[in-house]
C-alpha positions as CSV (number, residue, x, y, z in Angstrom):
1,M,-42.7,53.7,-41.7
2,T,-39.3,51.5,-42.2
3,A,-38.7,47.9,-41.1
4,I,-36.2,49.7,-38.4
5,D,-39.2,51.5,-37.2
6,L,-41.4,48.7,-37.1
7,R,-39.1,47.1,-34.6
8,L,-40.8,44.0,-35.1
9,R,-39.4,41.2,-32.5
10,S,-40.7,37.6,-32.6
11,S,-40.3,34.9,-29.8
12,L,-41.3,31.0,-29.5
13,K,-43.0,30.1,-26.6
14,Q,-45.2,27.2,-25.6
15,R,-48.8,27.1,-24.8
16,N,-51.1,23.8,-23.8
17,G,-48.7,21.8,-25.4
18,Y,-48.2,23.8,-28.8
19,Y,-45.8,26.5,-30.0
20,I,-46.9,29.8,-31.0
21,V,-45.0,33.1,-32.0
22,R,-45.5,36.3,-30.3
23,L,-44.6,39.5,-32.0
24,S,-44.3,42.7,-30.7
25,W,-43.9,45.8,-32.9
26,Y,-44.3,49.7,-33.1
27,D,-47.3,51.4,-35.2
28,A,-47.0,54.5,-36.9
29,K,-47.4,56.7,-33.3
30,G,-45.0,54.5,-31.6
31,Q,-47.5,52.7,-29.6
32,R,-46.0,48.9,-28.8
33,K,-48.4,46.3,-30.2
34,Q,-48.4,42.6,-29.9
35,T,-50.0,39.4,-30.9
36,N,-49.8,35.7,-30.6
37,V,-49.8,33.6,-33.9
38,T,-50.1,29.6,-33.4
39,T,-48.1,27.6,-35.4
40,G,-50.2,24.4,-34.9
41,L,-47.1,22.2,-34.0
42,Q,-46.9,20.6,-30.9
43,V,-43.9,20.9,-28.5
44,V,-42.9,17.2,-28.5
45,G,-40.3,16.6,-31.7
46,N,-41.2,19.9,-33.4
47,K,-38.8,22.3,-32.4
48,Y,-36.8,23.0,-35.4
49,R,-40.0,23.0,-37.4
50,A,-41.3,25.5,-35.1
51,E,-38.3,27.8,-35.6
52,A,-38.5,27.6,-39.2
53,R,-42.1,28.4,-39.1
54,E,-41.5,31.5,-36.8
55,K,-39.3,32.9,-39.3
56,E,-42.1,32.4,-41.9
57,I,-44.7,34.3,-39.8
58,Y,-42.2,36.6,-39.0
59,R,-41.6,37.7,-42.7
60,Q,-45.5,37.4,-43.3
61,Y,-46.5,39.8,-40.5
62,E,-43.3,42.1,-41.5
63,S,-44.6,42.3,-44.8
64,V,-48.5,42.9,-43.9
65,L,-47.6,45.6,-41.2
66,L,-45.2,47.8,-43.4
67,A,-47.9,47.4,-45.9
68,E,-50.7,48.9,-43.8
69,S,-48.5,51.4,-42.0
70,Q,-47.9,53.4,-45.1
71,E,-51.7,53.8,-46.0
72,A,-53.9,52.9,-43.4
73,S,-52.3,54.9,-40.8
74,K,-53.2,58.0,-42.8
75,I,-57.1,56.8,-43.2
76,F,-58.9,58.0,-40.0
77,Y,-61.4,55.3,-39.7
78,H,-64.3,57.9,-39.2
79,E,-63.5,58.8,-43.1
80,W,-63.5,55.5,-43.8
81,L,-67.0,54.6,-42.7
82,T,-68.3,57.5,-44.7
83,K,-66.7,55.9,-48.2
84,W,-68.3,52.4,-47.0
85,L,-71.5,53.7,-46.5
86,K,-71.5,55.2,-50.0
87,F,-70.1,51.9,-51.5
88,Q,-73.2,50.2,-49.9
89,E,-75.8,52.7,-51.1
90,N,-76.7,51.0,-54.4
91,K,-76.3,47.4,-53.6
92,I,-78.7,47.2,-50.5
93,S,-82.3,47.9,-50.5
94,P,-82.9,51.7,-49.7
95,S,-84.8,50.9,-46.0
96,T,-81.6,48.7,-45.3
97,F,-79.5,51.7,-46.4
98,Y,-81.1,54.0,-44.6
99,S,-81.0,52.0,-40.9
100,Y,-77.1,51.5,-41.6
101,K,-76.8,55.3,-42.4
102,I,-79.0,56.4,-39.4
103,V,-76.8,54.2,-36.8
104,V,-73.2,54.4,-38.2
105,E,-73.6,58.3,-38.4
106,K,-75.5,58.8,-35.0
107,H,-73.3,56.2,-32.8
108,I,-70.1,54.8,-34.8
109,I,-69.1,57.6,-36.4
110,P,-68.8,60.2,-33.6
111,Y,-67.2,57.7,-31.3
112,F,-64.1,56.9,-33.4
113,K,-63.9,60.4,-34.9
114,D,-63.7,61.9,-31.2
115,R,-60.7,59.6,-31.0
116,D,-59.1,60.2,-34.2
117,I,-58.5,56.7,-34.6
118,T,-56.8,55.6,-38.1
119,L,-57.5,52.2,-39.7
120,A,-54.0,51.0,-38.7
121,E,-54.7,51.6,-35.2
122,L,-57.9,49.4,-35.0
123,N,-57.7,46.2,-33.0
124,C,-60.1,44.0,-31.4
125,K,-59.6,45.5,-28.0
126,R,-60.1,49.1,-29.6
127,I,-63.4,47.7,-31.3
128,E,-64.6,46.2,-28.1
129,S,-64.1,49.3,-26.0
130,Y,-66.7,50.9,-28.4
131,F,-69.1,48.5,-27.4
132,D,-68.7,48.8,-23.8
133,Y,-69.3,52.6,-24.2
134,R,-72.3,52.0,-26.1
135,L,-73.8,49.5,-23.5
136,K,-72.7,52.1,-20.5
137,S,-74.1,55.0,-22.5
138,S,-77.4,54.1,-23.5
139,D,-80.1,51.4,-22.9
140,V,-79.1,49.2,-26.1
141,S,-80.1,46.0,-27.2
142,V,-78.4,42.5,-27.6
143,N,-79.8,42.9,-31.2
144,S,-78.6,46.5,-31.8
145,L,-75.1,45.6,-30.8
146,K,-75.1,42.5,-33.1
147,H,-76.3,44.9,-36.2
148,E,-73.2,47.5,-35.2
149,R,-70.6,44.6,-35.0
150,C,-71.6,43.6,-38.5
151,Y,-71.2,47.4,-40.0
152,I,-68.0,47.6,-38.5
153,S,-66.9,44.3,-39.5
154,S,-68.4,45.1,-43.0
155,S,-66.7,48.2,-43.4
156,L,-63.6,46.7,-42.7
157,K,-63.5,43.8,-44.8
158,Y,-64.2,46.1,-47.4
159,A,-60.5,48.0,-46.2
160,V,-59.2,44.5,-46.9
161,T,-60.9,44.0,-50.4
162,E,-59.7,47.6,-51.6
163,G,-56.0,46.8,-50.1
164,V,-55.7,49.2,-47.2
165,L,-55.9,46.6,-44.6
166,K,-54.1,43.0,-44.8
167,Y,-56.8,41.7,-42.4
168,N,-59.8,42.1,-40.7
169,P,-59.4,43.8,-37.2
170,A,-62.9,43.2,-36.3
171,N,-62.3,39.3,-36.6
172,G,-63.1,38.0,-33.2
173,V,-64.6,40.9,-31.8
174,R,-66.8,39.8,-28.6
175,L,-69.8,41.7,-27.2
176,P,-70.4,42.8,-23.5
177,K,-72.8,40.2,-22.1
178,I,-76.3,42.0,-20.9
179,Q,-79.2,40.2,-20.6
180,K,-81.5,39.1,-23.6
181,H,-84.7,41.3,-23.8
182,I,-87.7,38.9,-23.3
183,A,-90.9,40.7,-25.2
184,N,-93.8,41.8,-23.5
185,T,-96.8,40.0,-24.3
186,Y,-100.9,40.1,-23.2
187,T,-102.9,37.0,-21.8
188,N,-105.8,36.1,-23.9
189,E,-108.1,38.1,-21.3
190,Q,-105.7,41.5,-21.8
191,L,-105.9,40.9,-25.8
192,K,-109.5,40.7,-25.9
193,T,-109.8,43.7,-23.5
194,F,-107.5,45.7,-25.7
195,L,-109.1,44.9,-29.0
196,S,-112.6,45.7,-27.6
197,A,-111.0,49.0,-26.6
198,I,-110.0,50.0,-29.8
199,S,-112.9,49.0,-31.9
200,G,-114.6,51.6,-34.6
201,S,-110.9,53.3,-34.6
202,E,-109.3,54.2,-37.7
203,L,-106.5,51.9,-36.4
204,E,-108.5,49.1,-35.7
205,P,-108.2,47.3,-39.0
206,A,-104.6,47.3,-38.5
207,I,-104.3,46.4,-35.0
208,L,-106.7,43.6,-35.6
209,M,-104.3,42.0,-38.3
210,A,-101.2,42.4,-36.0
211,A,-103.2,40.6,-33.4
212,W,-105.2,38.0,-35.1
213,F,-102.2,37.1,-37.6
214,G,-98.9,38.1,-36.0
215,F,-98.4,40.2,-39.3
216,R,-95.0,42.5,-39.1
217,R,-95.5,46.4,-39.2
218,G,-95.0,46.4,-43.0
219,E,-96.8,43.4,-43.7
220,V,-100.1,44.8,-41.7
221,I,-99.6,48.5,-44.1
222,G,-98.9,46.5,-47.1
223,M,-101.9,44.3,-47.0
224,R,-104.2,45.1,-50.2
225,W,-107.7,44.1,-51.0
226,D,-106.3,41.6,-53.4
227,C,-104.8,39.6,-51.0
228,I,-107.9,38.5,-49.3
229,D,-110.2,36.2,-50.4
230,I,-113.2,36.3,-48.7
231,K,-114.8,33.7,-50.2
232,N,-112.3,31.1,-49.6
233,K,-111.6,32.7,-46.3
234,T,-107.7,33.3,-46.9
235,I,-105.4,36.0,-46.4
236,A,-102.2,36.4,-48.2
237,V,-98.7,38.2,-47.4
238,R,-97.6,39.4,-51.1
239,G,-95.8,42.6,-50.2
240,T,-95.0,45.4,-47.3
241,V,-94.9,49.2,-46.9
242,K,-91.7,50.4,-46.0
243,S,-91.1,53.8,-44.2
244,Q,-87.4,54.6,-44.6
245,G,-85.6,55.2,-47.9
246,K,-82.0,56.3,-48.7
247,N,-82.7,59.6,-47.5
248,G,-85.1,59.4,-44.8
249,Y,-88.6,58.8,-44.2
250,S,-90.3,57.7,-47.5
251,V,-93.5,55.7,-47.6
252,Y,-93.6,53.1,-50.2
253,Y,-95.1,50.0,-51.3
254,V,-92.6,47.2,-52.6
255,P,-94.4,43.9,-54.1
256,S,-92.0,41.4,-51.7
257,A,-91.3,40.6,-48.1
258,K,-88.8,40.0,-45.4
259,N,-87.7,36.9,-47.0
260,N,-88.9,33.8,-48.8
261,T,-90.9,32.4,-46.0
262,S,-92.7,35.6,-45.4
263,I,-94.4,35.1,-48.6
264,R,-97.2,33.1,-47.2
265,T,-101.2,32.4,-47.0
266,L,-103.2,32.1,-43.9
267,P,-107.0,31.0,-43.2
268,M,-109.3,33.2,-41.6
269,T,-112.5,32.5,-39.3
270,E,-115.9,33.2,-40.4
271,E,-115.7,36.2,-38.3
272,Q,-112.6,37.4,-39.6
273,A,-113.6,37.0,-43.4
274,E,-116.9,38.7,-42.6
275,Y,-115.2,41.9,-40.7
276,F,-113.3,42.3,-43.9
277,S,-116.2,42.0,-46.2
278,K,-117.8,44.6,-44.0
279,L,-115.1,46.6,-44.6
280,K,-114.5,46.7,-47.9
281,E,-118.2,48.1,-47.9
282,Q,-117.4,50.7,-45.8
283,Q,-114.3,52.0,-47.9
284,K,-116.6,51.6,-50.9
285,H,-118.9,54.3,-49.5
286,R,-116.3,56.9,-48.5
287,Q,-114.7,56.3,-51.4
288,A,-118.1,58.2,-53.2
289,V,-117.4,61.4,-50.9
290,K,-116.0,64.4,-52.7
291,G,-112.3,65.0,-51.7
292,Y,-111.6,61.4,-51.0
293,C,-107.8,60.3,-52.0
294,H,-108.0,57.7,-54.2
295,D,-104.2,56.8,-54.7
296,F,-104.3,54.1,-51.9
297,D,-108.0,52.7,-52.9
298,A,-105.8,49.1,-53.5
299,F,-105.0,48.9,-49.4
300,I,-106.8,48.1,-46.3
301,C,-105.3,50.3,-43.8
302,T,-106.2,53.9,-44.8
303,Y,-108.1,56.9,-43.1
304,K,-111.2,58.0,-43.6
305,D,-110.2,60.4,-46.3
306,G,-108.6,57.6,-48.3
307,K,-104.9,58.2,-46.9
308,L,-102.2,55.4,-46.3
309,I,-101.8,55.0,-42.5
310,S,-98.2,55.7,-41.9
311,P,-96.3,52.8,-40.2
312,N,-94.4,55.2,-37.9
313,V,-97.9,56.6,-36.9
314,L,-99.4,53.2,-35.9
315,T,-95.8,52.2,-34.1
316,R,-96.0,55.7,-31.8
317,A,-99.9,54.9,-31.2
318,V,-100.4,51.3,-30.3
319,P,-98.3,51.9,-26.9
320,K,-100.6,55.1,-26.3
321,L,-103.6,53.2,-26.9
322,T,-102.5,50.4,-24.2
323,E,-102.1,52.6,-21.4
324,A,-105.1,54.5,-22.3
325,C,-107.2,51.7,-21.7
326,G,-105.6,50.6,-18.2
327,L,-103.2,47.8,-19.7
328,P,-99.6,47.5,-19.4
329,R,-97.7,49.4,-22.1
330,L,-97.3,47.1,-25.2
331,K,-95.7,47.9,-28.5
332,L,-97.0,47.2,-31.7
333,H,-94.2,44.4,-32.6
334,E,-95.1,43.2,-29.4
335,L,-99.0,42.1,-30.6
336,R,-96.8,39.8,-33.0
337,H,-95.0,38.5,-30.1
338,T,-98.3,38.0,-28.2
339,C,-100.2,36.2,-31.3
340,L,-97.0,33.7,-31.7
341,S,-96.9,33.3,-27.8
342,L,-100.8,32.4,-27.1
343,M,-100.3,29.9,-30.1
344,I,-97.4,28.2,-28.8
345,Q,-98.9,28.4,-25.2
346,N,-102.0,26.4,-26.4
347,G,-100.6,23.5,-27.9
348,I,-99.1,24.8,-31.4
349,S,-95.7,23.6,-32.1
350,V,-92.9,25.5,-32.9
351,L,-92.1,24.4,-36.2
352,D,-96.4,25.4,-36.9
353,A,-95.6,28.8,-35.5
354,A,-92.8,29.5,-37.5
355,S,-94.4,28.6,-40.6
356,W,-97.5,31.2,-39.8
357,A,-95.2,33.9,-38.4
358,G,-93.2,33.6,-41.9
359,H,-89.7,33.3,-39.7
360,S,-86.8,32.3,-42.0
361,S,-86.4,29.0,-39.9
362,P,-87.9,27.4,-37.0
363,S,-84.9,27.9,-34.8
364,T,-85.6,31.7,-35.0
365,T,-88.9,30.8,-33.5
366,Q,-87.3,28.8,-31.1
367,N,-84.9,31.5,-30.0
368,I,-87.6,34.0,-29.4
369,Y,-90.5,31.8,-27.6
370,A,-88.2,29.4,-25.9
371,H,-89.6,30.9,-22.6
372,V,-93.1,30.3,-23.9
373,D,-92.4,26.9,-24.9
374,A,-90.8,25.6,-21.8
375,R,-94.3,26.7,-20.2
376,S,-96.1,24.3,-22.6
377,K,-93.9,21.5,-22.0
378,E,-94.8,22.2,-18.0
379,K,-98.3,21.7,-19.0
380,I,-97.6,18.6,-20.7
381,S,-95.4,17.6,-17.9
382,A,-98.0,18.1,-15.5
383,I,-100.9,16.2,-17.5
384,L,-98.2,12.9,-17.7
385,A,-98.3,13.3,-13.9
386,E,-101.5,13.4,-13.6
387,L,-101.9,10.2,-15.9
388,L,-99.4,8.1,-14.1
389,S,-100.3,9.0,-10.9
């Protein structure tokens, strides 16, 4: 494409007391494009400076658009996403890469492939149209959309780094407004009912750790006997079990946690310490049986035959178990939410709850449990009102 084909035009406009430059041009498919660029100059007393700035902005855009039209118009975005995934493969953990791969190949690539959109044609409006489509076609969460926006932005940032694009068209993309999901939680009585119902099952130790300590799934399955100090009544998070590798389902142990604050040691009650002491003795007796699998002797959450309980099996089982005992359906991670919600409802500060949960920042806890903290403040308000009446 030449400068003549581009048909780039500029004009000086006024907006909110400032000069802006309005640019219009035609892309490789002959479609008209338009954008506004601020000069940063106030209207009063800056006419000549604004005209000079207009010419400068025009030359910059002409150079950028010509460079983009030559290469970016030949590359389909869905093809670039595949290239970006390969670039990411050895730069992030296997489980993180697999989560990228699943979403990109299942949702983002098919959408842009069906529409034959090139890198040169991508802009905020087209990317926002993708999110509108996702919202209308499935029950997607705010968090999922945020992740997908990060994937798209990262892939286009890579295009800028490689010199295919001069700027990232995902900058400034706005997500559609959807109601934030508030996790389901149990009351203290409901939780007691559920824990009583699963007593004696093979999944009991895993479920108890999620409910007692608010551990994440990987922390629960990754709990090893050397992390439990029965004498001093402490339990420590030192590693996790992952369930996704680069190419799909693959259970493996990682001697690290989600973040630095996730590595933590928590106190146990006398009853909790006694429970793990008895559980350890039970495992020792089972280990003497012929045919027992000794590959996972170091782990707590094992089946009776010694094999490690799969994280995905635990995830699928918990909702079914909650419904089986006549309680509202609850997901595995919502046992963690229940634990932390009960803490905050009973006067534990958000700061202390964040430390217990292993959140990277107390603000994370505040954002998730703001509605719970509000109820706690209502209790305080009622107490103060009674005292002052």
